[in-house]
N, C-alpha and C positions, 0 to 999 in steps of 0.2 A: 504494500500499499504506500502510495506517495505521501510523504509527511506534509507537503505543501498543498495537498488537495483540500484541506479545510480553510486555507487562507482566502480572504476575499480577493476578487480580481483586482489587478493594479490599474487596469484601464476599463473604460466603458464607452459605449457609443451613445451620442445624443443626436437628436435631430434639430437642425438649426433652421429657423424660418426667418426670412428677410424679404420684405416687399413682395410677397407672394411666391418666392422661390424656396424650394426645400433642398437642403443639403444634409449630409451626415458627417459627423466628426468624431474621431476616436480621441478621447481625452483621459488623463489621469483621474482616477476616482477622487483623489485628495486634492485636486487642483482648486485654487482660489478662483473666485469669479473674475478677478482682474487678469489671471492667467488664461482663463477660457476666452476672454475678450481678445487677448493677444493671439491665441491660436486661431480664432475666427478670422482675424485680419490676415494672418500669414498663410494658413492652410486653405482657407476658402476664398481668398482674395476679395473679401468684402470691403469696399473702399471707405469704411467709416473708422476714423481714428479711435483708438481705445478710450480716450478721454471724452469722446462724444457719444460713445455707445451706452445704452441701458439694455440689460438682459432682463427678460421677463419669463417667469414660469408660472403657468396657471393664474395669470393676472397679477402676480406679485413681482415688483421690481427687486432684483437681487443686489445686495450690497457687495462692493468690490472685495472687501477684506474677508468675507466669509467664504466657505467652501461649498461645493455641491453637497457634501455629506451634512453640513450644517442645515441645509434645507431639506435633506432626505429626498434628494432628486434621484429617481430610479433610472436604471439603464433605458435607453430608447425614449426618454422623455423629450418633449419638444421645448426648446428654448427660442424665444422671439428676440431678434435683434431690433432695438428701437434706436433712433438717432435723436440726440438732443439737438434742438434747433432754436434759434431766436428769431422771433417775427416782430415786426413793427405794427402796432395797432393804432389807428387814427380814429378819434371819436368825432362823429358827425357834428357839424355846426360849432366846432371849437378848434382851437389851435393845439389842443392837447393830444399828445401821443405818447406812447410808452413802448418799451421793449419787454416782451414776455418770453421766457424760456419754457419750452414744452417738449415733449418727445413726439416724433412724427407718427407714432402709432395711436396718438389720442384722437378723439373725434373732434369735429368743429364745435359740437355742443359742449364737450369737456373743456375746450379752450375758452369758450364763452363763460362757463361756470368759474374757470380760474380767473378770468378778468373780473368777474363780479366779486369773487372772494378777495383778490389781491388789491384791486383798485377801487372797490366799492362803487362800481358803476352798474347801474341797472341795465340788464341785458334782455329783459322780457320784452317781447314783440320787436326784437332787433335781430339783424342778420349780419354776418360778416361777409363782406364783398371783396372780391379779388379781380382785378382787371375787368370791372364792370359786371361781373357775374356773382350772383348770390350763392354762397356755399351752403349746402344741406347740412344741418346739424348732425346727421348720422354718418356723414362721410369721414373716412380716415384722413388725417392731414396729408400723408404721403400720397394717398390715392387722389386727392384734390390738387396735387402738385404744389402744395405748400411746403416750402423748404427754407433753409437758412436765409434770412434777410428779406423774406417776402413781406410786402406791405399789405396789410388788410385794413378795411374800413368798417367800423361798427356803425351801422345805420338803422333807422327805423324801418321795419318791414312794410313794404307796400305791395298790395295785391296787383 
C-alpha cells in the first residue's frame, strides 16, 4: 500500500469564467487567491492585471490573502474573473460628477444602488445613459461595454 495514498492532492482543477469564456486551470490546493490571479494572467492569458482582478465564487468576492482552502472551494469549482473599473458618472442638470469604482460583473442596477449609497443621490425613476442610449438595469456592465473610464449620465427616465 502506498503511504502517500491518504494525502490530499497537491493540485486541483478549477473552471475559470471570464466575459462568457470558460477555461480550466490546474492550481495548487494551498494557493492564495493572489497566486491564483497571477496564474490566471500567465497561464490563461487573460489581459487583466492582478491588481485589477476580483475573483468570485458563488457570488462571494475572494480576498487576496486567503487560500482556496480557507473558502472550502472544491475541485472543479467555477471562479469568475471580474475586472475593477472606474467610471465617471455625471448627474443631470448639474455640474456635479464623480468617479465610482465597481467591478465589470456588476449590473447597471447595482451600480445605481452604489451611487445612491455612496453619494446619497436619489436614483429612483432615473437611468444611466451611455453614448445617448439608456442602459438596462439588469445588464452586466461588461456586456453593456461599460469599461474603465466610461462616462455615464444619470438622468430622469423618460418614456
